[in-house]
N, C-alpha and C positions, 0 to 999 in steps of 0.2 A: 414127625413133623411138629413144628412148634404151634400150639394152639391156645396156650396159657393166657397170653395177653388179651386176645380178642374174646375168649370165653369170659374172662373176668370183666372186660369192658361191657360186654352184652348182659351179663348178669347184673351188673350195677345199673344198666340203664333200663331193665325190664323189671327190676324188683321194686321200683318205686311206685306206690299206689297214687291214684289220682290227685288226692290232697292228703298229705300226711306229715307227721312230724320228721320222718326220714327224708321227705322232699325239701323241707325247710332247712334241715341240716345240710342237705347236698348243695343247696344254694349258698350257703355260708362258707362251706368247705368242700370242694368237689373231690369225688373220689380219686385216689391215687394208686393205680394198679401196682402190685408188687412185681417187678420184672427182672428176671435173671438172664444173663446172656445165653444165647442158643448154644445147644451142645454141638460139638463137632459134626458137620455133615447135615444138620438139619436146616430148615428154612430160616434165613436170618430175620430177626425182628428189627425194626427201626432202631431200637435202643443200641443194638449191637453195634451199629455203625455210627450213630449220631452221639451216643453217650448219654442220651435223654430220650423220653418218649415224646413224640409229637403231641402237643397239648400241655406240656409242662409249662408253668409260669416262667416267663422271661427267657424263653428258649426258642430261637428260630434257626432253621437249617439254611444253609446256603444252596445255591443251585447245583454246585458241584457235588454237595453232599446228597442231594435228591437224586441226581444222576447216578451217582455210585450206588445208592441204595437199590434203585430200580435195576441197574445192571447186575448186582449181586443176586437179586431176586430172580432174575431171567437165568442166571447161571445155576441157581439152586433148585428151581421149580420147573416141572415140565408143564405147568399150567400158564406159564407167562411168557410172551414174547415181546421183547423190548426193542424199540427201533427209533432211529433219528429220522425225522421227516424233512429237515432242512435247517437253515440257520435263521435266527432272529434278526431284528433291525441292528442289533448291536453285535451280532455274530455268535450268540450262544446256541447251543443245540436245542431244537424244538422237537419234542419227543412224545412218544405214545406207547403205553403197554396194552397189548392185546391179551385178554385173560379169559380162559375158557377150560373146559375139559381137554385133556390132551388129544382126545380122539377128534374133537372139533378143531383144534389148532392144526392138526394134520390135514384138514380139508377146507382151509380158508377160501380158497379160489372157488370152491364149489358153492359155498355159502354167499360169497359176493355175487356169483352168477344168479343164484335164487333171488337175491334182493333186486338185482338188475331187472329180472323178468317180471317180478311182481310190481315193481315200479312203473314199468312200461308195459302194460298188457298187449299193445301191439306186436311185440316180439313173441307172443305165444300163438300167433297164427290168426286164422279167420275168427271173427267174433263168436261164432256158434260153439267153438271148442275151448275158448279161453278159460271159462269158469272150471271145467273138468281139469285142465292142465294146472291151473292155478291151485286147485284143491290138492293135487299131488305135490306140489311145491310147498305148500303150507305144512303138509305132513312131515316134510323132511327139514324145512327151514328152522332157524333159531331167531329169537328176538334179539336183535341188535341194539345195544344200549351204549350210548356215548356219554361218559361222564366227564365234564370239562370243570377244571378247578383253576383258581388263581388268576382270572383275567384281571382282577382289581387287586393290586399287589398289597395294599394295605389290609385286605381282608384275609389275614394270614392263615386263619383256621382252615381255609379251603385247601390250599396246596399242601399243608401239613397232614390233612385228613386223607389226601391221596395215598400216602404211604400206609396209613392204617387200614384203609379199604383194600389196598393191594396185598398187604400182608395176610389179612384174614382170608381173602379168596385163594391165595397161594398156599396156605398152610393148614387150613381148617378142614376137618373131616366130618363136621357136623352134617347130619343128613340134608338139612334144607340148604346148606351151602353147596353141597354135592349136586343138589338138584338145580340150583342156580347155574352152576358151571355146565351141567348137561344141557340145559334149555336156552341158554343165552350166550352171546359173545358180547364181552364187555371192552369197550375201547376207553381206556382210561388215559387222559391228558393231565399230568400233574400240574401244569401250569399253561395257560393260554398266553402268558406274558412272562416268560422267563427272565428277561431283562430286569423286571421290577422286583423279583424276589430278592435279588442283591441290592438293588437301590434301597429297598425297604430295610432289609437286614442291616446293611451297613450303617444306615441313619440310626436305626433302633439301637445297635450295639454302642455306636458312638456316644449316644445320649443316655444309655442305661445308667441309672443311679444319679442322674442330674435332675433338676427341675423339669427338663424337657423329655423326660422318658415318656414314651407312649404318644409323642407327636408324629404327625406325618411329615415326610421329608419335605424340604423346601425346594423340590424339583418335581417334575411330572414323573410318574412311576411308569409311564411308557415314554420313550425318548421324544415323541412327537405329540401324541394325542392324549395321554394321560387316561383318565376315566372314560373318554370317548372311544377307546378301543372297543368298548361293547356297544358302539352306535355305527359300526363299519360293516354290517352284515349284508348290505346290498351294494354299497359303493365299492368295497374291496379295495381300498387304498393302501392298507398296511400289510407288511410282509406276513405277520402272523395270521391275518385274516385269510390271506390267499393260501397259505399252507393248509389251514384247517378245512377251507372249502374245497381245495383241489385234491387234497390227499387223505381226508377223512370223509367229510359229507358226500362228496361226489363219487367216492369209491365205494362207501359202505351203505349209504342211504339209511341211517339208523331209524328205527321206529320211535326210540325215545332218546331224548337228550336231556340229561340232568345237569343243569348248570348251577354250581354251587357258589353262593355268594354270602356276604354279611351285610347288615344294615345298621341303623343308628343304635345306640346302646339303651336308649330310654324309651323304646317302644315295645312292641310284641317280641317275644322270644324267637319266633320262627314264623315265616310266611311260607305258604305253599299255595298252588292253584287250587280252585279256579280262580281266574284273573278277573278284576273289575271290568265293567263295561267301559268303553266300547271294544268290540272286536273287529278287527280290519275285515272289511266285507269279502275279501278274497281268501281268507282262512277257511278251509273246508270245514264242514259241520263235523266231520269224523274227528278232526283235530280237537275241536272244542269239547266233544264228547270225551275224547281220550284224555285230555289233561284234567277234565272235571272228575272223571272216574278215578284216575290214578292220584291225583293230589288229594282227593277227599279220602281215598283208601290210606294214603300215608298219614294224613292228619288223625283219622280215627285210630290207627295202629299206634302212633306215637303217644296220643292221649291215654290210650289203654296201658301203655308201658310206663305212665307217670310223668310224661313231659308236659310242662305247663307253658301257658302263654302263646299258643298256637292260633294263628288267624289264617283264613282263607278269604278270597273275594274281597281284598282291600288293597289299597296303595298302588298296586302294579296292574297295568293293562296289557292287552294283546293287540295293540293298534299298529305299531310300526314294524315294518320288516327289518329296520336297522337293528333290532335287538332279537329277532327270531327267525333266522334262515330257515330252521327246520320246519316251521309252520307251513311254508310254501313248498316243502320238499317231502312231504309225507310223514313226518315225525313230529311228535308233540315235544314241546320244550317244557320241562319241569324246573322252573325257577325256584330255588330255595333260598331264602334270605334269613340268616341267623343273626340275633343281636350280637353286637361287637363288644370287646373290651377296649382298652387302650393299647392296641396292637397286640402284644403278647403279655401285657401287664394287667393284673386284675383290678376290677373296680368295685365299689359298693354303691348300690342303687336303692334309694328308699322308694317305698311304694307310692309316696306323693310325688316323686320325681317323674314317674312314668307319664308319658305323653300319648296323645291320640295321633293316629295317622289317617289318611284318607280312608273312610269306611270302618275304622275301628277305634275303639277307646280302650287303651291297655290297662285301665283301672276298672273296667266294667265288662262283665261276661255278656255274651250276645250270641245269636245263632251262628256267627262266623268267628267267634273268638272265645277261647277258654281251653282249660280252666285258667283262673288267674294265677299269675306269677306274683308273689307277694313281695318281691324285692329281696335284697340281701347281696352277698358277694357273687361276683360274676367273673369266672376265670376262663382262660383259653381252654381249659379242659371241659367246661360246660359247652363251649362252642363246638369242639371236635366231637363231643358225645352226641349233640344234636345232629351234627352233619353226618357222622358215620351210621347212626341208627336210621336216619331218614334215607340214606343211600340204600342200605340193605333192606329196608321196607320197600323201596321202589323196585329192587332187583327181585324181590320175592314176588311181587305182582307181575313183573315182567315174565318170570319163570313160570308162575302158576297159570298164567293166561297167554301162553305162547301163541297158539293158533288164533286166538281172538286178535292179538296184536298184528300178526301177519295178515289176517282177513281184513281187518280195518285198513291196513297199509294198501292192500290190493284194491279195496273198493275206492280209495282216494284216486288211485292211478286210473282205474276203470272209468270213474266218472270224468277225469280229466281229459281222457282221449275221446270221449264220445263225440260223433259229428254234430255240428251246429245246425239247427233248424233254420229255415228261411226267415229272415227278419232278426235273428239273433246276432249278437256281436261275434263275428267270425275271427277278427284278429286286427292287426295294425300293419301300417306300411310306414316305414321310416324313409322320409325324403332325404336324399343326399344334400349336404351343404355346399354352396358354392364359395364360402369364405373361410371355413375352418374344418377340422377333422372331428368335430364334437359328436356328429352322428355315429361315426365309427367308434368312438369312445363309448357311447351308450350301448351299441350293439355289443361290444366287447363285455361290458357289464352283464348284459342279458346272457351271453353265451357262457361266461364263467358260472352263472347261476343255473346251467344246464338247459337254458332255453334254446330251442332249435330255430334258426333263421335260414332264409333262402332268398334267391333272386328269381326273377322271371328268366326264361330261357335266354341264354348267351348274355344275361345282364343288360338286356336292351330295354329301351322304353316299351310300355305295353298299355293297353286299355283294358279296363275291367269295370264291370257295372256302370258303363258310361263315363268313367273318369279316366283321364290320361295320367299315367305315372312315369317319371323320368328314368333313364337308364341308371342302373345301380341302386335303384330303390330296394331296400331290404324288406322282405315280406315276413311277418311273424304270426303264424296261425295260432290259435289258442287251443285247438284240440290236440294237445300235447301234454306230456306228464307234468311240466312246470309251466304251463300257460298261465296259471293263476299268479305266478311270480312276475311274469311279464305284465299281466294286466295291472297288478297292484302298483308297479313302478311307472307305467305309461299313462294310467288315467288320473284324473284329478281327484282329490280327496275332498269329501263333504263331511267334515267332522261334526258329530251331533252337538246340539246346544244343551249340554248337561249342566244342571244347577243344583245346589243343595237346598235345603228348606228355606234358608235365608235369601235365596236368589243369587247367591255367590256363584260363579262359574267353577265347575269341577275341572281342574287343570289335568291335562294329560301327564302320564308318568315322564314323558319325553317330549315329543313334539307332535304336531298334527298333520304335516305335509311331507310327501315324498315323491312328488311328480318329477321324474327325471327329464322329460322334454322340456318343462318350463325351466327347471334348474340349469339345464345344459344348453338351452337355446337350440332345441332340435325339432323340426317340424315332423310331427307323427300323426298320421291320420287313422281313425278307427274305421273299419270297413265291416259291413253286415254280410251275413251268408244270404245266398251263395256268392262266393268270390271265386270267380274263374279266371285264371291267368295262365300264360303259357309256361308250363313247368320245365325246369331244366333237366337236361338228360344226365349232366354231370355237374356237381356243385363247384368243382375246381377249388382254387385256393382262396383263402379269406383275404381281405384287404388289410394290410397293416396299418397301424396309426400311432401316432405320438401326440400328446397334448400339446396345444399352442400356447405359447407365451410371446411377449414382445420380441422382435428381433433384436439381436444384440449389435449395438452400434460400435464405433471405433472407440468411444470413450463412454463406457457404461456409467450410469450415475452411481455414486456411493451412498448406499442405503444403510441405515441403521434400524434394527428391530428391538424395541424396548422389551426387556425380559425381567419382569418384576421378581423380587425375591419370593413373593407369593405366587405360586405357580398358576398359570393361566392356560388352559386348553387352546384358547383361541391364539394365544402366542405360538403354541406348539404347531397347530395346523398351519398357521402362516409361515413359520420357519420351514415346515415340510414342503409347502408349495413353492416357496422361494428356491429351495434347494433342488427342485425338479426342473428349474429354468435357468437360463444363462444370466442370472442377475447377481452381482456381487453385493453381499450384505454382511453386517456385523451384528452380533448380539450385543445389546447394551444393558448391563445391570444397572441397579440403582446407584451404585458408586460411579459406574462409567458415565452416567448421564448428567452428573452434577458439576463437572468442570465447565468452564466458560469458553472452551474452545471447539465446541460442537460444529460450528460452521466451517471451520478449517478442515474438518474431517469428513463431513456428511453433506450431501445434498438434500436428502430426505430422511425423515425419522418416522417410523411407524409406531403408534401406540395401539396395541391389540385391544379387543373388547375386554373390559374389566370394570368393575364398580369404581366410580371416581375416588371414593374414600380408600379403597384398597391401593390404587395407584399412588395417591398422596402419602398415605400413612403406613401401608404394608401392614405386617403383623403388629399388634399391640405390644408395647414394652411388657417384658416378662413372659410373653407367650412362646418366644423362640429365642435362641441365643442372640446376643445384641447385634451381631454382624448381618442378621436377617430382618431386623426390625427397622421401622421408620420410614418405609417407602422411598419415593425419590425426594420427598420433602420439599420444602420451600426453595432449597438451593437448586434442586432439580427443576422446578417450575421457572425460577429466574434463568436458569441456563437454557431452557427451551425457549423462553421468551426472546433471549438474545439471539439464539440461533435462527428463529423466524425473522426478527427484525434485520438481521444481517443478510437475509436472502434465502434462507432454508425453507423447505416445505415440511410441515408437520401434518402427517395423515393420521386421523383419529377414527377408529373403527367402532361403531355401535355405542356402547355405554361410555367409551373413552371420549366421545364426542361431548358429553356432559361435563366431564373433566375439564376439557379445554374451555368450554363456555363459562364455567365457574371461575377457573383460575386466570384466565386471561380477560375476563369481563367482556365478552364478545357480544355484539349487538344482535344476539339470536337467543331465543328462549325455546325451551321444550314444552310444547303445548299439552302433553299427556303426563307431565310430572305431577305426581299427587292425585291423580284421578283414580277414583275407585274401580276396582276390577269389574264391578257391576256395570260401570258405564263405558269402560274401554278395556279390551282384552284381546291379546294376539299372541297366543302361546306357541310360537314356532310355526309360521305360516308363510305362504308365498303371495306377495301382494304385487299389484300392478303400479308401475311408475312411469311418468312421461319425462323424457329427456330434452334438455336444450342441446341439440345436436351441433350448435355452433361453437359450443365450449370445447376447448382441446381435450378435456378429460373424457368427453362423450363423443368425440368426432369419430365417425365411422360406425356408430352404434345405431340401432333402429331408433325411431321416435319413442316407441314403447318397449320397456323390458320389465324384469322382474326385481324384486327385493326380498331377501330373506329377513323376515322381521321376527324378532324374539328379544324381549326385554329392550326394546329399541326406542330411542327419542324420536320425536316428530317436531320439526323446526318451524319457527316463525320469525321472520326478521323484525327487529324492533323499529318502532316508528321514530323518525327524526323529529324533534321538538325545536322550540326557539333557541334552546341552549345547545341544540345538537343531538341530545340523547334523551329518551325517556326511560323510566325504570321498566325491567323486563316484565314484571307483573306485580299482583298485589303482594303485601307482606304475608299474606296467607300462604302463598306458593314459594316465594323466594325472598331472601334477605332484602329489606328495604334499602340498604346502601348498594345494592348490585346495580351500579351504573357503569355503562360501557364507556371507555375512553375512545371508541372508534365510531364513526358514523355508519348509518345504515348503508350508505352508498358504497361502503368498502365490501359489502356482501353480494354475492352473486349466487342465484339458485341454479343449480345444474340439473336437478331432478326434484319433481314433485308429484304428490298423489293427485289423480284426476279429480276434477271438481264435479263432473257429470256422469262418471262411471264408478261402479262399485269396485273398490281397490282389490277385493279378494279374489284370487285366482284359484288357491287350493288351500285347505286347511280350515281354519276357524278364525273369524273376526268379529268381535263385538264392538259397537260404537263407531262404525265407519264414517259417520257424519263428523266425528271430531278431527279426522285427518283429511278429508277431502280438500284439495286445493293447497294443503300445507307442503313443506319442503321436506325431502328425503335425503338430499345431498347438496351441500352448500360449500362454497369457497369464501373465505374471509382473508382479505389482505391485510397485513400488519407489518409496517415498515417496509423493507424491500422484499419480504417473504410472503407466505400465505399459509393458512390453515385450512385443510380439507376436512370437512365434517360429514362422515357417512352416518346416516341414521338407520343402517342395516349392516348386515355382515356380507360383503361383496365375495368373500372367500369361504363361505360357510362350509365347514367340514370337507373341504376340497371337493365340493359337489356343485357349487353355484357358478359354473363355467360361464353362464350368460353374463355375469357381471364381473368376471375377471378382467376384461378390457378396462373397465372404469378403475379398478384397483391398480393395475399395472400402469395405466396412463397416469394416475395420480402420483406414483412413486417414481415415474420416469422423467418427470419434470415437464409434463405436457400441460 
């Protein structure tokens, strides 16, 4: 069996002292293992198929090459079982390699059963005997480790490292590798986003040797959601998420998930847990203990092997379930983030170029950072060395502490299923909707996440604790293995007011709110123990559901969706939402939007959330090939103006509204533009808005609904003066010549923030006084047409179903 490649890689990684001349040399010129093709009949190394070793400069593998390599590994090694789990968004195979000792692979069903029993101690019989039975299972069970690579496709070291990891596990007879194979079952996913592998490789190869070598492709590397594919771990909207949850997480219930990523090139060389505060309250304490113990162990071991620039407890938090499915399902998530190069091209970083991140200064050693990386050349080989060494360090801990990991896992399940005491939160009741199916959509999300739901007997109305509940009300008790997942998604979030020494708010890594009943407009009631209801004798069949959109008329509107050359995730989400519904639309590139015949082709044009300067100017000249630079430009602005004046509807989402205000000199201003974060800050929260339900866009909606607010404008209508118009605001905030050609009477407010209620419903909001009574959604008439300005994202990540009607009504000509 072939061990030479990995023994050499390991020797190179562990021979470097903490700070040494050898380390400095390695930073300037990474080690290049001498690789020869495998002999006939041995375990093939990646070089044998690819013609290069993963980690070589300027070399990327295609997805077909990755598949071919793992297929050959499966055929050659009795330690590897390679399988396809389904098809991706674009039809590529989504695959997984299960790697372990041959005797373990022969008994996979048995180990799955052990995992299932430890996850749900109720299946072990009466409470008095559960611990004894669990102890027996822990003696037999294995640590299940899921290693996920390549979800973010420009982070190419990750999917390339999967082949290096797999080869060493399949071929090495080193004693500690054999011990890992004996004590663990490794589920290795080479890429959570296979489509993106080729999107990035094709662009990289196309631009290799040009001034644009190492740039990101001018398209989303997931067809619809780009980088947000790692924000889908509770909404489950995308195909790849569903496959991973349905066929890996919910089948194997891994104790450890190692999610291999890359971060910016000018910060720390590697991040490992523990995470920064805050931790979402429903994450079990054993999960926090587990990722702290394991991440700290990995950091110590890597430092001892001579790896520099390692940070813990910085930048990344454990707040949102959107990035950490396993935290609510008994498994720790070990996020590793290695510094990037320029895709596969090396870079040179001077020490003075290193920058700080939240909680760490890359130029200063501290309790959570060190030893210093002094700068120098940074190659793809450095990235794969950090990644593979970190992965094997994790596997070593998983192997050496097998029973500890299984015991921790069992304790999580044991605490989850304990009965609730009187007065404690018992669970939730989902009240069926009379107007849509969103309650059923919410339940489907919970059930995909392993949450058990039930009805009262015969699905009839019932009375419990003095309250009457309607027929078909869905009951969700919390004393079940994944009750914490349900609780996290059903309750409101109260994000802590975290500030740095200067008083600046410390932003979350992602967002602060994930309350599905608010986002989806579903009435969910919390209930306390004891909660006695007539239990069903037979659950029967579930109720099917499909998401609701506007009914298709005889003549559907002709919609255009602007698709900038500078990729926008909000555009991708909007495109995905439109494709799920019977609405005709066309994607409009920068070139498509410049002609002056837009009105003849479209009734409504949507400009998704994107910074105004990006919409107007796109990539700067020289940053990308000429055909991708320049944005829509002044020609596009002129064409959109004519489109509206001739009777079209321009729908602007979130930051795109500021683009319209600026370019069309609308009699509206953004009252929070330029305001310090110390005075106003809302980093992805759910706010309360009040609707003018007489307006066609909000007709049929309740008087009060939600708004997803994140980098959002807040509107105020300009006052009409003697000349008809006053400047928007002082020259300190906006250009002095910003005078509107339209009167204030052309503006109608459709939604505003309450004057007498706190706008915050879930998440974090600083400076609510600045937005009380201000507008969140306005219509501005211009010529024969109109411009709809959304000061929020009405279709946020395909989750905010509560405000879908506003969006659909706006583009449907209402």
